FILUM-795984 format. One record per residue: x, y, z of N, C-alpha, C in turn; residue in three letters; residue number from 1. Coordinates in Angstrom, 1 decimal. Atoms other than C-alpha are relative to their C-alpha. Example, Ala and Ser with C-alpha at 12.3 -4.5 7.8 and 13.67 -1.06 7.14 Angstrom:
FILUM-795984
(site (0.9,-1.2,0.0),(12.3,-4.5,7.8),(0.9,1.2,0.0),ALA,1)
(site (-0.9,-1.1,0.0),(13.7,-1.1,7.1),(-0.8,1.1,0.8),SER,2)
This chain:
FILUM-795984
(site (0.5,-0.8,-1.5),(102.8,42.3,38.4),(0.6,0.9,-0.3),MET,1)
(site (0.2,-1.0,-0.1),(102.2,45.6,38.6),(1.6,0.7,0.6),ASN,2)
(site (-1.7,-0.6,-0.1),(105.7,47.2,38.3),(-0.1,1.7,1.2),GLU,3)
(site (0.4,-0.5,-0.4),(104.0,50.2,40.4),(-0.1,0.4,1.4),ASN,4)
(site (0.5,0.6,-1.6),(103.1,48.1,43.6),(0.9,0.5,0.8),TYR,5)
(site (-0.9,-0.3,-1.5),(104.8,49.8,46.6),(-0.7,-0.4,0.7),ASN,6)
(site (1.1,0.4,-1.6),(103.4,47.9,49.8),(0.3,1.4,0.5),PRO,7)
(site (0.1,-0.8,-1.2),(102.7,50.4,52.7),(0.6,-1.5,1.0),ASP,8)
(site (-0.1,0.1,-0.9),(105.3,48.6,55.2),(0.1,1.0,1.1),ILE,9)
(site (0.3,-0.9,-1.0),(104.2,49.2,58.7),(1.3,-1.0,1.2),VAL,10)
(site (-0.7,0.8,-0.4),(106.6,47.8,61.0),(-0.1,0.3,2.3),THR,11)
(site (0.4,-0.2,-0.9),(105.2,47.0,65.1),(1.1,-0.8,0.9),VAL,12)
(site (-0.5,0.6,-2.1),(106.9,46.5,68.8),(-0.9,-0.2,1.1),VAL,13)
(site (1.6,0.3,-1.3),(104.9,44.5,70.8),(0.1,-0.1,1.5),ASP,14)
(site (-0.4,-1.0,-1.5),(105.1,44.5,74.3),(0.9,-0.4,0.4),GLU,15)
(site (-0.8,1.1,0.0),(108.2,42.3,74.5),(1.4,1.0,-0.4),GLU,16)
(site (-0.1,-0.2,0.7),(109.5,44.6,72.5),(1.0,-1.4,-1.4),GLY,17)
(site (-0.1,0.8,1.3),(110.4,42.2,69.6),(-0.7,0.8,-1.4),VAL,18)
(site (0.1,-1.1,1.6),(109.6,44.4,65.9),(-0.8,-1.6,-1.0),GLU,19)
(site (0.8,1.2,0.9),(107.2,42.4,63.7),(-0.2,0.8,-1.1),HIS,20)
(site (0.1,-0.3,1.6),(106.8,43.6,59.9),(-1.0,-0.6,0.2),THR,21)
(site (1.0,0.2,1.1),(103.5,43.5,58.1),(-0.3,1.2,-1.0),PHE,22)
(site (0.9,-0.9,1.2),(102.0,45.3,54.8),(-1.5,0.0,0.2),GLU,23)
(site (1.7,-0.5,0.4),(99.2,47.3,55.3),(-0.9,-0.1,-1.0),GLU,24)
(site (0.9,0.4,0.2),(95.9,46.1,53.4),(-0.7,0.7,-0.4),LEU,25)
(site (0.6,-0.8,0.1),(94.0,48.2,54.0),(-0.4,0.9,1.2),ASP,26)
(site (0.6,-0.9,-0.7),(92.6,51.3,56.3),(-0.8,0.4,-0.1),ARG,27)
(site (1.4,-0.7,0.1),(88.7,52.2,57.1),(0.2,0.6,1.6),ILE,28)
(site (0.0,-0.8,-1.1),(87.8,54.4,59.9),(-1.9,0.3,0.5),GLU,29)
(site (1.5,0.2,-0.8),(84.0,54.2,61.7),(-0.3,0.6,0.8),THR,30)
(site (0.5,-0.6,-0.6),(81.8,55.2,63.9),(1.2,-0.4,1.8),GLU,31)
(site (-0.7,0.7,-1.1),(83.6,53.2,66.4),(1.9,0.6,0.7),THR,32)
(site (-0.9,-0.8,-0.1),(87.0,54.5,65.9),(0.4,-0.8,-1.6),GLY,33)
(site (-0.7,0.5,1.4),(89.9,53.6,62.7),(1.2,-1.3,0.5),ARG,34)
(site (-0.9,1.6,-0.8),(91.5,50.3,62.4),(0.4,-1.0,-1.3),TYR,35)
(site (-1.0,-0.2,1.6),(94.0,49.2,59.6),(-0.3,-1.8,0.2),VAL,36)
(site (-0.8,1.7,0.9),(94.6,45.3,58.0),(1.1,0.2,-0.5),ALA,37)
(site (-2.0,-0.1,-0.1),(97.9,44.0,58.2),(0.0,-1.7,-0.3),LEU,38)
(site (-0.3,1.8,0.4),(99.4,40.7,56.5),(1.7,0.2,0.0),LEU,39)
(site (-1.7,0.3,-1.0),(102.9,39.4,58.6),(0.8,0.0,-1.7),PRO,40)
(site (-1.0,-0.2,0.8),(105.9,40.5,56.2),(0.7,-1.4,0.6),VAL,41)
(site (-1.1,0.9,-0.2),(108.1,37.0,56.2),(1.6,0.4,-1.0),TYR,42)
(site (-1.6,-0.4,0.8),(112.3,37.4,55.4),(0.3,-1.9,0.1),ASP,43)
(site (-0.5,1.1,0.5),(112.4,33.1,55.5),(-1.1,-0.4,-0.1),GLU,44)
(site (1.3,0.3,0.8),(110.6,31.1,52.9),(-0.8,-1.1,0.9),ALA,45)
(site (0.8,0.6,-0.8),(109.9,28.7,56.0),(-1.2,0.8,0.3),GLU,46)
(site (1.0,-0.4,-1.3),(107.7,31.0,58.3),(-0.7,0.4,-1.4),GLU,47)
(site (0.9,-0.5,0.7),(106.0,31.9,54.7),(-1.3,-1.3,-0.7),ILE,48)
(site (0.1,1.1,0.3),(105.1,28.5,54.3),(-1.3,-0.5,0.8),LEU,49)
(site (1.0,0.5,-1.8),(103.8,27.8,58.0),(-1.0,1.1,0.4),ASP,50)
(site (1.2,-0.9,-0.4),(101.8,31.0,57.6),(-1.3,-0.5,-0.6),ASP,51)
(site (2.1,0.3,0.5),(97.6,30.6,57.6),(-0.7,0.6,-0.4),ASP,52)
(site (0.6,-0.6,1.5),(97.4,33.6,55.1),(-1.0,0.8,1.1),GLY,53)
(site (0.5,-0.7,-0.4),(95.1,35.4,57.5),(0.4,1.2,0.5),GLU,54)
(site (-0.1,-1.7,0.2),(94.7,39.2,58.1),(-0.1,0.0,1.6),LEU,55)
(site (0.1,-0.6,-1.4),(95.4,41.0,61.5),(-0.7,1.6,0.1),ILE,56)
(site (0.7,-1.5,-0.8),(93.0,43.3,62.7),(0.3,1.0,0.9),LEU,57)
(site (-0.5,-0.7,-1.0),(94.2,46.2,64.7),(-1.0,1.5,0.2),LEU,58)
(site (0.3,-0.5,-0.7),(92.3,49.1,66.2),(1.4,1.0,0.6),LYS,59)
(site (-0.9,-1.1,-0.1),(94.4,52.5,65.7),(-0.1,1.1,0.9),VAL,60)
(site (-0.3,-1.2,-1.5),(95.1,54.6,69.2),(0.5,1.3,-0.1),GLN,61)
(site (-1.3,-1.0,-0.6),(96.2,58.1,69.6),(0.0,0.3,0.6),GLU,62)
(site (0.7,-1.4,-1.8),(97.3,59.9,72.8),(0.1,1.2,-0.5),GLU,63)
(site (0.2,-1.0,0.0),(97.5,62.8,73.4),(1.4,1.3,-1.0),ALA,64)
(site (-1.5,-0.8,0.6),(101.2,63.7,72.3),(-0.4,-0.4,-1.5),ASP,65)
(site (0.8,0.0,1.7),(99.8,62.3,68.5),(1.1,-1.2,0.3),GLY,66)
(site (-0.9,1.0,0.4),(102.0,59.1,69.2),(-1.0,-1.0,-0.2),GLU,67)
(site (1.3,1.3,0.2),(99.8,56.2,67.8),(0.5,-1.3,-0.1),ILE,68)
(site (-0.2,1.4,-0.2),(99.5,52.6,68.4),(-1.2,-0.8,-0.5),PHE,69)
(site (1.5,0.7,0.7),(97.4,49.7,67.1),(0.1,-0.9,1.3),LEU,70)
(site (0.1,1.3,-1.0),(96.1,47.0,69.7),(-1.0,-0.3,-0.5),GLU,71)
(site (1.3,1.6,0.5),(94.1,44.1,69.2),(-1.4,0.3,0.5),PRO,72)
(site (1.1,-0.2,0.4),(90.3,44.5,68.8),(-0.5,-1.1,1.2),ILE,73)
(site (0.3,1.2,-1.3),(89.0,42.6,72.5),(-1.8,0.2,-0.2),GLU,74)
(site (1.4,-0.1,0.0),(85.0,43.5,71.8),(0.4,-0.9,-1.3),ASP,75)
(site (0.3,0.5,1.3),(84.2,40.8,69.4),(-0.9,0.2,-0.9),GLU,76)
(site (0.9,-1.2,0.7),(81.3,42.4,68.2),(0.6,1.1,-0.6),ALA,77)
(site (-1.2,-0.5,0.6),(83.4,45.0,67.2),(0.9,-0.5,-1.1),GLU,78)
(site (-0.8,0.2,0.9),(85.9,43.2,65.6),(-0.5,-0.9,-1.5),PHE,79)
(site (0.6,0.7,0.6),(83.3,41.0,64.0),(-0.9,1.3,-1.4),ASN,80)
(site (0.5,-1.5,1.6),(81.8,44.8,62.1),(1.1,0.0,-0.9),THR,81)
(site (-1.1,-0.9,0.7),(85.0,46.1,61.5),(0.5,-1.6,-1.1),VAL,82)
(site (-0.2,1.3,0.7),(85.9,42.1,60.0),(-0.2,0.0,-1.4),GLY,83)
(site (1.3,-0.2,1.1),(82.8,42.1,57.7),(0.6,1.1,-0.9),GLU,84)
(site (0.3,-0.7,0.1),(83.6,45.2,57.0),(1.9,0.8,-1.1),LEU,85)
(site (-1.0,0.2,0.3),(87.3,44.7,55.7),(0.0,-1.0,-1.0),PHE,86)
(site (0.0,0.5,1.1),(86.4,41.9,53.8),(-0.6,-0.1,-0.8),GLU,87)
(site (0.6,-0.7,0.0),(83.9,43.6,52.0),(0.9,0.5,-1.4),GLU,88)
(site (-0.9,-1.1,0.2),(86.4,46.2,51.0),(0.9,-1.7,-0.4),ARG,89)
(site (-2.0,1.3,0.8),(89.8,43.4,49.7),(-0.5,-1.1,-0.4),LEU,90)
(site (0.5,1.4,0.6),(87.5,40.8,48.2),(-0.3,0.3,-1.5),SER,91)
(site (-0.2,-0.4,0.5),(87.4,43.1,45.5),(1.3,-0.1,-0.8),ASP,92)
(site (-1.3,-0.7,0.0),(90.8,43.7,45.5),(0.8,-1.8,-0.3),MET,93)
(site (-0.9,1.4,0.1),(91.9,40.0,46.5),(-0.9,-1.6,-0.3),PHE,94)
(site (0.9,0.9,0.1),(90.7,36.5,46.2),(0.0,-0.7,1.6),GLU,95)
(site (0.2,0.1,-1.9),(89.3,35.9,50.0),(-1.0,-1.8,-0.1),ILE,96)
(site (0.9,0.9,-0.4),(88.3,32.1,51.2),(-1.0,0.1,1.0),GLU,97)
(site (1.0,0.2,-1.8),(85.3,32.0,53.5),(0.6,-1.6,0.3),GLU,98)
(site (0.1,1.3,-1.6),(85.9,29.6,56.7),(-1.6,-0.6,0.2),GLU,99)
(site (1.4,0.7,0.0),(82.4,27.6,56.6),(-0.2,-0.8,1.3),THR,100)
(site (1.0,1.0,-0.6),(81.4,25.7,59.6),(-0.3,-0.7,-0.5),ASP,101)
(site (0.7,1.0,0.3),(80.8,22.4,58.9),(-1.0,-1.5,0.8),SER,102)
(site (0.6,0.9,-0.7),(78.1,20.8,60.7),(-0.8,-1.1,-0.3),VAL,103)
(site (1.0,1.0,1.0),(77.0,17.2,60.6),(-1.0,-0.7,0.7),VAL,104)
(site (1.1,0.6,-0.9),(73.9,16.0,62.2),(-0.2,-1.5,-0.2),GLU,105)
(site (-0.4,1.4,0.0),(73.8,12.9,63.1),(-1.5,-0.9,0.8),GLN,106)
């Protein structure tokens, strides 16, 4: 393991006031906005085992006063485009398994 590895840890407070901790894997900026790819960080081993390994993609919103918020990407097309961009960028650094929908013909 690389001894110089220092992950960027982000704490997000949800609408109910609950804190969630994430590792920021990457960030990008496109014509439609700024985005981050996050991976949950867990304290308990059982939580790690139960995790599905999916990235959390959020849009970065900055208020006029400079306060920054992370919010879900509501538009499906925007989410898919951003997801593909992150997948391309992160596939060089991490082993990413692509999910495929198997169709059974009858």
